[in-house]
N, C-alpha and C positions, 0 to 999 in steps of 0.2 A: 613783342607782339607773337603771338604762337598761332600756328597754323595748325588744321586738322583736316583729315580728308573724310568726307562723309559723302555718301553714294554716289563717289566718283565726282565732289565738287571739293573746290579748298574753302575752308570755312578759317577765317582770322577773327583772333579774339586779342582784345585788348584789357590789361588789367585796370582797373577804374573804381574807385569809391570803393576799393576791399573785396573787389571781385571780379572773375573775367565777364567780359561782355564781347558778343559778336559784334565787329564791327559791319556786316551788310546789316544787323539788323538796326543798328544806332542810324545808320544813314540812309533807310530804307529800301537798300537793294533785296528782290525777292531773289531768292535760292531756288534754283530746281527742283524740283522733290520727284523720288522715283518709290512707286510701293508696287510690290507684288501681289496680285488677288488671284485667289482659289475662284475655279470657275468650273463646277460637275457636270456633269451631263450623265443623266440616268434613261433607261429604255423604257419608259413610261410611267415610273413610279416617284419621279421625282418628290410630287407631295409627301408622299410616305416619309423618303429620305429627309428631305429637308425638317418635317415635321419630329423626327428622330434626331436630327441633328439640334434642332433646336432644343430639346429636351437634356441633350448629352449637356450642351454649353450653357444652358439657359441662357438663351440667346431672345433676338427678337426677329420676327419674319417681315422685310418690307417690300413695298411696290412689286406683287404679284401680278403677274399680266400673262394671258393665257393667247394661244396663238389665236383662237377665236375671237378675239379681242381685234384682231388686225383685219385685212378684208384680201385675205390669200385664197387662192384655191388650194383645198385640202380636203382629206377624208374627214369623214363628218367624227369621229372618234379621236380625231387631232385636236380639234375645235377645244375640247376640255384640260388638253395636257398643258402644262407651264412652260411658258416661253422663254420667261424671264423673272427671277427672283432672288432675293438677296436676302442673307441673315446676318448680323451683325451680334456680335458678342465681345465684351472689352473693346479694344483697339483693333479686333479682326474683323474680317469680311469672307464671306463665302458666298459665291453666286450660284446659280441652279438654272437648268432647264432639262426640259425631255429629250432635246434634239427633234430633229426634223423627222416626219414620218418615213419608216423604212430605213433609218440609218442606224447600223451597228454600232454598241456602245461596247468597247473592251477599255477596262480599265488597264488593264495589263500589271506589269509590275517594275515598271522605268521609273514611278513616282509614287513617293510616298510623302503622305500630311505629316507635317512634326510640330507636335503641341508641346511648348515650351512652361514648365509651370516651377513654383517654389513650393508647392503645399502638397505633401506625400498623401493625406487623405483625399483632396481632389483630383491626384494623378491618379489613385489607385480607383476612383470612383469612375472618372471618366475612361480609364481605361476597359473597367469590367462592364461600362454599358456598351463600348463599342465593340467589345466581344461577344455581347450576348446576339446569338445566331451566325455569329461569324467564325474565325478561325484564328486562334494565337497563332503568330509563329515563332514569338519568343518571350517567354514568363516575362512581368514585372519582375526585376531583380538589380539588386544594386550592384554597379558596376564600378570598373576602376577609374572612369573618369571622373566619379565623386557624385554619380547622381543614380537615380532609380529610373530605370528604362525597359521599355518592352514595347513588342511591335503586334500589330494585330491586322487584319483584313475585315472589316466589317462585313454585315450582311448583305450590304450592296457592290461587294468586293472592291472596296476603297481601301486602299495600305494605308496605317497609319503608324507613325512614332510616337511615345509618349516619354518626353523626358523632364524629369524632376530634378532640378539641381536640390542638394542635400546638404 
């Protein structure tokens, strides 16, 4: 029997029929799952930003709801703004909102979204698209850890790190 730690949970494996099988799966025990999801708020331009990221990551936009869909008292101009939406690409998810009326949005420099890739052409394409109208803070270059890496603040003020294993 072999034990591995995944997401803070012990998984136990047994070698059976020439391969390792998860014992919990064999006996029907559901393992807890933990996944971090990015939720980005914008200052009234969520729709534009979301469509930009949809193009950059070749994703699909889902579940767009607007503040006006609810029955809340709010300024008329807020009703057309996005209350919640999702963008999926591959096994990734980014959620979006315009935030409440009068709420100041500041992306700051304490959080960076890191995209990990293994295709240099795709990494450079994504980096270049995110850099359009933004600011490159570290050009894409080969790094000592064996990756092509760069950093950019996009035109919406979101910090990105692009890391491509070589």
